[in-house]
C-alpha positions as CSV (number, residue, x, y, z in Angstrom):
1,M,21.3,20.3,-43.3
2,R,23.3,17.4,-41.9
3,Y,22.1,18.3,-38.4
4,S,18.4,18.4,-39.5
5,I,18.6,14.9,-41.1
6,L,20.3,13.5,-38.0
7,L,17.7,15.0,-35.8
8,I,14.8,13.6,-37.9
9,L,16.4,10.1,-37.9
10,T,17.0,10.2,-34.2
11,M,13.4,11.1,-33.5
12,A,12.1,8.4,-35.9
13,I,14.3,5.7,-34.3
14,A,13.3,6.8,-30.8
15,G,9.6,6.3,-31.6
16,C,10.1,2.8,-33.0
17,G,10.8,1.2,-29.6
18,E,7.8,2.6,-27.9
19,K,5.3,0.0,-26.7
20,T,1.8,0.6,-25.6
21,T,0.8,-1.1,-22.4
22,S,-2.8,-1.6,-21.3
23,F,-3.7,-2.2,-17.7
24,N,-6.6,-4.0,-16.1
25,D,-9.6,-1.8,-15.5
26,E,-11.3,-4.2,-13.2
27,P,-11.4,-3.2,-9.5
28,I,-8.8,-5.0,-7.3
29,E,-10.7,-7.5,-5.1
30,A,-8.2,-7.8,-2.3
31,S,-8.0,-5.6,0.8
32,A,-4.3,-4.7,0.0
33,A,-1.9,-4.4,-2.8
34,T,1.8,-4.0,-3.4
35,I,2.9,-1.8,-6.3
36,R,6.4,-2.0,-7.9
37,A,7.7,1.2,-9.3
38,D,11.0,2.5,-10.6
39,G,12.5,5.8,-9.5
40,L,11.7,5.9,-5.8
41,M,15.0,7.2,-4.5
42,C,14.4,9.7,-1.8
43,P,11.9,11.0,0.8
44,K,10.6,13.6,-1.7
45,C,9.9,10.7,-4.2
46,A,8.0,8.9,-1.5
47,N,6.0,12.0,-0.8
48,N,5.2,12.6,-4.5
49,V,3.9,9.1,-5.0
50,T,2.0,9.2,-1.8
51,L,0.2,12.5,-2.7
52,Q,-0.9,10.9,-6.1
53,L,-2.1,7.7,-4.5
54,D,-3.9,9.5,-1.8
55,K,-6.1,11.1,-4.4
56,I,-7.6,7.7,-5.3
57,Q,-10.8,6.7,-3.6
58,G,-10.4,3.5,-1.6
59,V,-6.6,3.8,-1.1
60,E,-5.4,4.2,2.5
61,D,-2.4,3.5,4.6
62,I,0.3,4.1,1.9
63,R,3.7,2.8,2.8
64,V,6.7,3.4,0.5
65,N,9.8,1.2,0.7
66,M,12.4,3.1,-1.3
67,N,15.0,0.3,-0.9
68,L,12.7,-2.3,-2.5
69,G,10.9,0.1,-4.9
70,T,7.5,-0.9,-3.6
71,I,4.4,0.8,-2.4
72,R,2.1,-1.0,-0.1
73,V,-1.5,0.2,0.0
74,K,-4.6,-0.8,2.0
75,L,-7.8,-0.8,0.0
76,T,-11.0,0.1,1.9
77,G,-14.6,1.1,1.3
78,D,-17.0,0.2,-1.6
79,H,-14.7,1.5,-4.3
80,H,-11.4,-0.4,-4.9
81,P,-9.2,1.1,-7.6
82,S,-8.1,-0.8,-10.7
83,E,-4.5,-1.6,-11.8
84,A,-5.0,1.2,-14.4
85,E,-5.9,3.8,-11.8
86,L,-2.8,2.8,-9.7
87,A,-0.5,2.8,-12.7
88,Q,-1.8,6.3,-13.7
89,A,-1.1,7.7,-10.2
90,I,2.4,6.3,-10.3
91,K,3.0,7.9,-13.7
92,D,1.5,11.2,-12.5
93,G,3.9,11.1,-9.6
94,G,6.8,10.9,-12.1
95,F,7.7,7.3,-11.7
96,T,7.6,4.1,-13.8
97,F,4.9,1.6,-12.9
98,R,6.1,-2.0,-13.1
99,S,3.4,-4.2,-11.5
100,V,0.8,-4.6,-8.8
101,K,0.2,-7.7,-6.7
102,E,-3.1,-8.1,-4.9
103,G,-3.3,-9.4,-1.4
104,D,-1.3,-9.5,1.8
105,Q,2.1,-10.6,0.5
């Protein structure tokens, strides 16, 4: 009985801190973008995130910097992805999306 109550309270408290984040659905205008993500720690991580980003139309030349936790992408063609699309690809790769900066920084 005690264990059940503790488990229920723990689950309720854990859900309280969740925040919903919405991302911009407008296409990125720049020809390049730098994505910040948490969890990029090894070559397998870099490969996983690259495979996810490679699925997005308009994303090319993906360069992962594990030391900085950044992914640099070149955007080409008629369809540029949105921040929301990039964030979803990072999440699908198993990582935490932090931000995207447009342009050649």
